[in-house]
ZAMARGU-4260 file (C-alpha; in steps of 0.2 Angstrom, whole numbers, plus 5000, padded with zeros to 4 digits):
<rodrens>
0) 4884/5373/4784 | 4875/5364/4798 | 4867/5352/4786 | 4884/5348/4778 | 4892/5345/4795
5) 4878/5334/4801 | 4878/5324/4785 | 4897/5322/4786 | 4896/5316/4804 | 4882/5303/4799
10) 4893/5298/4784 | 4908/5295/4796 | 4898/5284/4808 | 4889/5274/4794 | 4904/5270/4784
15) 4913/5263/4799 | 4897/5253/4805 | 4892/5237/4797 | 4875/5236/4790 | 4871/5222/4803
20) 4875/5234/4817 | 4866/5248/4809 | 4850/5238/4808 | 4848/5243/4826 | 4850/5261/4822
25) 4837/5267/4809 | 4845/5284/4809 | 4861/5276/4802 | 4856/5262/4790 | 4844/5265/4776
30) 4841/5262/4758 | 4831/5271/4745 | 4816/5263/4736 | 4808/5264/4719 | 4792/5258/4711
35) 4792/5258/4692 | 4777/5257/4681 | 4782/5257/4663 | 4774/5254/4646 | 4784/5253/4629
40) 4779/5250/4611 | 4792/5241/4601 | 4794/5243/4582 | 4804/5227/4577 | 4806/5234/4559
45) 4817/5249/4564 | 4822/5243/4582 | 4815/5259/4590 | 4803/5260/4604 | 4793/5273/4614
50) 4789/5273/4632 | 4781/5280/4647 | 4788/5278/4664 | 4780/5282/4681 | 4792/5281/4695
55) 4788/5283/4713 | 4804/5287/4723 | 4804/5285/4742 | 4818/5295/4751 | 4823/5284/4766
60) 4839/5294/4768 | 4841/5307/4782 | 4845/5320/4768 | 4834/5332/4758 | 4837/5329/4740
65) 4835/5343/4727 | 4841/5333/4712 | 4841/5315/4706 | 4851/5305/4693 | 4846/5292/4680
70) 4856/5280/4670 | 4853/5281/4651 | 4864/5266/4647 | 4860/5265/4628 | 4868/5282/4625
75) 4885/5273/4627 | 4882/5265/4610 | 4887/5280/4600 | 4903/5285/4591 | 4913/5296/4603
80) 4905/5290/4619 | 4915/5287/4634 | 4912/5268/4632 | 4919/5270/4614 | 4935/5278/4620
85) 4937/5266/4635 | 4935/5251/4624 | 4948/5257/4612 | 4959/5261/4626 | 4958/5243/4632
90) 4959/5236/4615 | 4965/5249/4602 | 4958/5239/4588 | 4940/5239/4596 | 4932/5251/4584
95) 4915/5243/4585 | 4906/5258/4592 | 4915/5271/4583 | 4910/5263/4566 | 4891/5262/4570
100) 4880/5271/4558 | 4866/5282/4564 | 4853/5269/4562 | 4864/5256/4571 | 4868/5267/4587
105) 4859/5266/4603 | 4850/5280/4613 | 4837/5285/4625 | 4829/5302/4623 | 4819/5311/4636
110) 4803/5319/4628 | 4795/5325/4644 | 4798/5324/4663 | 4788/5330/4677 | 4788/5329/4696
115) 4772/5328/4705 | 4764/5336/4689 | 4776/5350/4687 | 4789/5351/4673 | 4807/5350/4679
120) 4824/5355/4672 | 4836/5342/4667 | 4852/5339/4657 | 4860/5324/4649 | 4878/5321/4649
125) 4883/5305/4640 | 4874/5291/4649 | 4868/5301/4664 | 4852/5312/4666 | 4853/5325/4679
130) 4837/5331/4685 | 4834/5347/4696 | 4819/5344/4705 | 4804/5356/4706 | 4802/5352/4724
135) 4815/5345/4736 | 4811/5327/4742 | 4812/5328/4761 | 4817/5313/4772 | 4804/5300/4773
140) 4793/5306/4759 | 4789/5301/4741 | 4788/5309/4724 | 4782/5304/4707 | 4792/5307/4692
145) 4783/5304/4675 | 4794/5303/4659 | 4790/5301/4641 | 4805/5293/4632 | 4810/5285/4616
150) 4825/5273/4612 | 4834/5265/4599 | 4841/5247/4601 | 4860/5247/4596 | 4868/5234/4585
155) 4874/5222/4599 | 4891/5227/4604 | 4892/5223/4623 | 4878/5214/4633 | 4863/5224/4625
160) 4857/5226/4608 | 4850/5218/4592 | 4854/5204/4580 | 4867/5195/4590 | 4880/5183/4581
165) 4869/5169/4586 | 4853/5177/4577 | 4844/5183/4593 | 4834/5198/4588 | 4833/5208/4604
170) 4843/5207/4620 | 4835/5221/4630 | 4846/5225/4645 | 4849/5242/4652 | 4835/5248/4640
175) 4825/5260/4651 | 4829/5276/4661 | 4835/5269/4678 | 4836/5278/4694 | 4854/5279/4701
180) 4857/5273/4718 | 4859/5286/4733 | 4867/5279/4749 | 4877/5284/4763 | 4891/5289/4752
185) 4880/5300/4741 | 4875/5298/4723 | 4882/5284/4712 | 4880/5292/4695 | 4894/5283/4686
190) 4895/5284/4667 | 4892/5267/4659 | 4908/5261/4652 | 4903/5243/4649 | 4907/5235/4666
195) 4897/5234/4682 | 4880/5240/4689 | 4873/5247/4706 | 4854/5249/4707 | 4840/5254/4719
200) 4828/5240/4724 | 4810/5242/4720 | 4795/5234/4712 | 4793/5234/4693 | 4776/5234/4683
205) 4781/5233/4665 | 4770/5231/4649 | 4779/5228/4632 | 4769/5229/4616 | 4778/5220/4602
210) 4774/5210/4586 | 4764/5196/4591 | 4776/5183/4583 | 4789/5187/4595 | 4792/5177/4611
215) 4798/5185/4627 | 4807/5180/4642 | 4815/5190/4656 | 4813/5198/4673 | 4797/5196/4683
220) 4781/5185/4682 | 4770/5186/4667 | 4753/5192/4672 | 4743/5189/4656 | 4749/5171/4651
225) 4732/5165/4645 | 4732/5179/4632 | 4751/5177/4627 | 4753/5158/4627 | 4769/5152/4620
230) 4771/5140/4634 | 4768/5153/4648 | 4749/5148/4651 | 4745/5134/4662 | 4742/5117/4655
235) 4724/5116/4648 | 4721/5135/4647 | 4715/5140/4631 | 4725/5155/4623 | 4714/5169/4617
240) 4725/5181/4608 | 4718/5198/4604 | 4716/5203/4586 | 4729/5214/4578 | 4748/5213/4574
245) 4754/5216/4591 | 4753/5208/4609 | 4756/5217/4625 | 4766/5207/4638 | 4763/5212/4656
250) 4777/5207/4669 | 4778/5211/4687 | 4794/5209/4697 | 4795/5212/4716 | 4810/5218/4725
255) 4823/5218/4711 | 4835/5231/4706 | 4835/5229/4687 | 4823/5223/4673 | 4829/5214/4657
260) 4821/5204/4643 | 4825/5195/4627 | 4814/5193/4612 | 4814/5182/4596 | 4801/5175/4585
265) 4810/5158/4584 | 4812/5155/4603 | 4808/5138/4610 | 4801/5140/4627 | 4803/5126/4639
270) 4797/5126/4658 | 4804/5115/4672 | 4795/5115/4689 | 4808/5111/4702 | 4803/5101/4718
275) 4808/5116/4729 | 4794/5127/4720 | 4805/5138/4709 | 4800/5138/4690 | 4814/5137/4678
280) 4811/5144/4660 | 4822/5141/4646 | 4821/5151/4630 | 4833/5147/4615 | 4833/5148/4596
285) 4825/5134/4586 | 4842/5128/4580 | 4844/5110/4577 | 4863/5112/4582 | 4859/5118/4600
290) 4842/5110/4604 | 4850/5094/4611 | 4862/5104/4623 | 4848/5115/4629 | 4837/5100/4633
295) 4851/5092/4643 | 4855/5109/4652 | 4838/5110/4660 | 4839/5096/4674 | 4857/5102/4677
300) 4851/5119/4680 | 4839/5112/4693 | 4854/5104/4702 | 4864/5120/4703 | 4849/5129/4710
305) 4848/5115/4724 | 4867/5117/4727 | 4866/5136/4729 | 4850/5135/4740 | 4859/5122/4751
310) 4876/5131/4752 | 4871/5150/4752 | 4853/5151/4756 | 4835/5150/4748 | 4833/5158/4731
315) 4821/5172/4735 | 4810/5173/4720 | 4799/5160/4712 | 4805/5160/4695 | 4822/5160/4685
320) 4824/5161/4666 | 4839/5156/4656 | 4838/5165/4639 | 4849/5164/4624 | 4855/5182/4619
325) 4868/5195/4623 | 4886/5194/4618 | 4891/5183/4633 | 4884/5177/4649 | 4877/5191/4660
330) 4866/5191/4675 | 4850/5201/4677 | 4836/5201/4690 | 4827/5184/4690 | 4836/5179/4673
335) 4852/5178/4663 | 4856/5181/4645 | 4869/5169/4639 | 4877/5162/4622 | 4868/5147/4616
340) 4881/5138/4605 | 4897/5130/4609 | 4900/5114/4619 | 4888/5107/4632 | 4901/5109/4645
345) 4903/5128/4641 | 4884/5130/4641 | 4883/5122/4658 | 4897/5132/4666 | 4891/5149/4660
350) 4873/5145/4666 | 4880/5139/4683 | 4890/5155/4685 | 4876/5167/4680 | 4863/5158/4691
355) 4875/5160/4706 | 4874/5179/4703 | 4856/5178/4708 | 4862/5177/4726 | 4878/5187/4726
360) 4872/5201/4715 | 4853/5202/4714 | 4849/5197/4731 | 4865/5204/4741 | 4868/5218/4728
365) 4885/5225/4733 | 4891/5240/4724 | 4898/5232/4709 | 4908/5247/4703 | 4917/5249/4720
370) 4918/5230/4725 | 4916/5220/4709 | 4926/5206/4717 | 4913/5203/4730 | 4901/5199/4716
375) 4912/5191/4703 | 4924/5183/4714 | 4911/5176/4726 | 4901/5170/4711 | 4916/5161/4703
380) 4921/5153/4720 | 4904/5145/4723 | 4902/5141/4704 | 4919/5131/4704 | 4912/5121/4719
385) 4895/5118/4711 | 4902/5113/4694 | 4915/5101/4703 | 4900/5092/4712 | 4886/5093/4700
390) 4896/5088/4685 | 4905/5074/4695 | 4923/5081/4692 | 4929/5076/4709 | 4944/5088/4709
395) 4953/5089/4726 | 4956/5107/4723 | 4942/5115/4711 | 4950/5132/4713 | 4966/5129/4703
400) 4960/5139/4689 | 4957/5155/4699 | 4974/5153/4709 | 4982/5152/4691 | 4973/5169/4687
405) 4980/5177/4703 | 4998/5171/4700 | 4997/5178/4682 | 4994/5195/4689 | 5012/5197/4695
410) 5019/5213/4688 | 5003/5222/4683 | 4992/5219/4698 | 4981/5233/4705 | 4972/5232/4722
415) 4955/5225/4723 | 4949/5242/4729 | 4951/5248/4712 | 4935/5255/4704 | 4929/5243/4691
420) 4931/5255/4677 | 4949/5260/4682 | 4958/5243/4679 | 4972/5246/4666 | 4969/5231/4655
425) 4955/5219/4652 | 4966/5205/4659 | 4970/5214/4675 | 4951/5216/4678 | 4947/5198/4675
430) 4961/5190/4684 | 4959/5202/4699 | 4940/5203/4701 | 4936/5185/4696 | 4953/5176/4700
435) 4959/5185/4716 | 4942/5188/4721 | 4938/5170/4721 | 4955/5166/4730 | 4949/5178/4744
440) 4936/5165/4749 | 4946/5149/4745 | 4961/5155/4755 | 4949/5161/4769 | 4944/5142/4770
445) 4963/5138/4772 | 4964/5151/4786 | 4949/5147/4797 | 4943/5130/4790 | 4931/5125/4776
450) 4916/5122/4787 | 4917/5139/4795 | 4919/5147/4778 | 4903/5139/4772 | 4894/5143/4788
455) 4900/5161/4785 | 4893/5162/4768 | 4876/5156/4774 | 4876/5168/4788 | 4881/5182/4777
460) 4867/5179/4765 | 4854/5177/4778 | 4859/5193/4787 | 4863/5204/4772 | 4852/5199/4757
465) 4843/5215/4751 | 4855/5226/4761 | 4870/5231/4749 | 4883/5224/4760 | 4901/5230/4760
470) 4918/5220/4762 | 4918/5225/4781 | 4901/5218/4783 | 4907/5201/4776 | 4923/5200/4786
475) 4913/5205/4802 | 4902/5189/4799 | 4917/5179/4796 | 4925/5184/4813 | 4909/5181/4822
480) 4907/5163/4815 | 4925/5158/4816 | 4931/5167/4832 | 4946/5174/4822 | 4952/5192/4820
485) 4952/5195/4801 | 4954/5213/4798 | 4972/5210/4793 | 4967/5198/4779 | 4954/5210/4772
490) 4967/5224/4772 | 4981/5215/4764 | 4972/5205/4751 | 4960/5218/4745 | 4968/5235/4749
495) 4986/5231/4744 | 4996/5221/4732 | 5007/5213/4745 | 5011/5195/4742 | 5012/5179/4752
500) 5029/5170/4752 | 5034/5159/4765 | 5049/5147/4763 | 5059/5133/4772 | 5076/5142/4776
505) 5085/5126/4783 | 5083/5110/4791 | 5097/5107/4804 | 5102/5092/4814 | 5102/5095/4833
510) 5108/5078/4841 | 5094/5066/4839 | 5082/5081/4835 | 5079/5092/4821 | 5078/5111/4820
515) 5067/5118/4806 | 5069/5136/4801 | 5056/5145/4791 | 5056/5163/4784 | 5043/5176/4779
520) 5049/5183/4763 | 5033/5192/4757 | 5024/5206/4766 | 5007/5198/4768 | 5005/5188/4784
525) 4998/5171/4785 | 4996/5156/4797 | 5007/5141/4791 | 5002/5123/4789 | 5017/5111/4788
530) 5018/5093/4784 | 5033/5082/4788 | 5034/5065/4780 | 5047/5052/4787 | 5056/5038/4778
535) 5047/5025/4787 | 5030/5032/4780 | 5024/5041/4795 | 5017/5058/4793 | 5013/5072/4805
540) 5008/5090/4803 | 5012/5106/4812 | 5002/5122/4814 | 5009/5139/4817 | 4995/5152/4821
545) 4997/5170/4815 | 4998/5180/4831 | 4986/5194/4825 | 4972/5181/4822 | 4970/5178/4840
550) 4964/5160/4837 | 4968/5143/4831 | 4959/5133/4817 | 4953/5115/4819 | 4965/5102/4812
555) 4963/5101/4793 | 4970/5083/4793 | 4961/5074/4807 | 4969/5058/4801 | 4986/5065/4805
560) 4994/5069/4822 | 4995/5088/4823 | 5006/5099/4834 | 5000/5117/4837 | 5016/5127/4839
565) 5018/5145/4847 | 5010/5159/4836 | 5021/5168/4824 | 5022/5187/4826 | 5021/5195/4809
570) 5036/5207/4812 | 5047/5192/4815 | 5054/5187/4798 | 5060/5170/4804 | 5053/5156/4814
575) 5061/5141/4822 | 5055/5125/4830 | 5061/5108/4834 | 5054/5091/4831 | 5059/5075/4841
580) 5066/5065/4827 | 5082/5065/4818 | 5085/5075/4802 | 5090/5058/4794 | 5073/5051/4797
585) 5065/5064/4787 | 5060/5062/4769 | 5051/5079/4765 | 5045/5095/4773 | 5031/5104/4765
590) 5023/5121/4768 | 5004/5121/4764 | 5001/5104/4757 | 4983/5109/4753 | 4989/5122/4740
595) 4976/5134/4746 | 4988/5147/4752 | 4992/5159/4738 | 5011/5158/4740 | 5019/5166/4725
600) 5035/5155/4726 | 5031/5137/4728 | 5049/5132/4725 | 5054/5136/4743 | 5039/5128/4751
605) 5046/5110/4750 | 5063/5102/4755 | 5067/5084/4751 | 5081/5076/4762
</rodrens>
């Protein structure tokens, strides 16, 4: 009982404390650590493999652990699995998993499992392996878990599998027994339903033995390049491949929370060394129809890397690989698997998006299941900015698309606090997590200014990379950078479905002056920018701060005269002010000329006189 009460008190303190503050209190902030040493032998004829995993688990928590959980993701690719049922619930015609034959399914089977040399009891339920430890792991100690396992690579249905529509033989993601994360909230042993991930940071040492005709790319640095060749060896190095039908590829990856790879005998492998020291690898099929686009993609990828380094922070590893594979773009540690066909523009945009995940997911690593919008939304926001600049689109508002997704949510929106697996439809998930999640940042730029927003992103990355930040951590950084109070924004935008709707109620003549009456129709509060254009061509702006912000942003339109009006208390549904010119001199009055406030009814935002 004492242990339970103590842990509950620690939990209450920690969930209400930002990770940044907790850095000063080691008893509060902590994270687990894993070291993987794995070796597998792949049979490319039947798509099966055997493996051994030695996992050293460090318990940095204040709790004694008597059990641990692993993810066995490939078990999802079996008829009757939870993912099978969920995909059919989202799309009744999606029978792909239910129609798989035994030789087409996926699985990971555990042959033996020991803890520090002693056999342990375990049980498998779907994609989760629950292990009852032979000896509890006390705080601050380590234990070694050794597992013999086997697997079968499923026909590619979602993200992972074999023989994609584009002919890539192996897309090896979620392929190994992966330790579940344990944090201040407890174990995160969510079943795999095809959506998001949350993992423990650690170091990976992985050896993959496979037919020598196959070329691999993925997470980590190749340690035996002179033996492997295929473009990995340094120029002038003579490749000395061992005799036999197979080669063993040896990769190491420091401080990552996942390990993925792709393999195909027809891969072309190109390498681009960037001025900043990051090596970019490109692996794609030897298909005349795509080679030209993949060659053109390479310098553009380097430009995106530079953009993200400048606008978020330095990429923390020395290598990144863009690999053709999977069933669509999906980010992994130090690499991505993406589709290789289609237009050059689509190839560039999916690469830009997945590369941005290297910062917002693989360096920051929020809990994607609980906060998918912090990964996908932030990634979408910065990608829209990057594509606009790198590809020379020069859109005044590069976020129009995500605002459109948010507005399309009307009627079936769920709060952004919804678990990634609990969205009612695929569109509600995409439009919320990607669209509304990106608008969260774009609109925050409207609230406190774009310069402060970008400074916030850089400070957020600097302070919280490799720390599993939460929404509150981000908003605390935004408050420190901007001087604004922003808890109201995080609450209304992410925890409710309240909408923004401000309108111009009336414009009245008052002698030689004009009275303008505004109204708040929606429940969500916002500050208001208002632009008045006169018939003589003169324009001026008015700014109405929101009282609960306790601050005033800089002038968004420095070339215009701006008047800062008294603040607007949210509980007041109307707001009046007077301007010193006649109503008959006014041409138009417009709320939010920037278009960055996600007002759900633009029709009442403008009056022409």
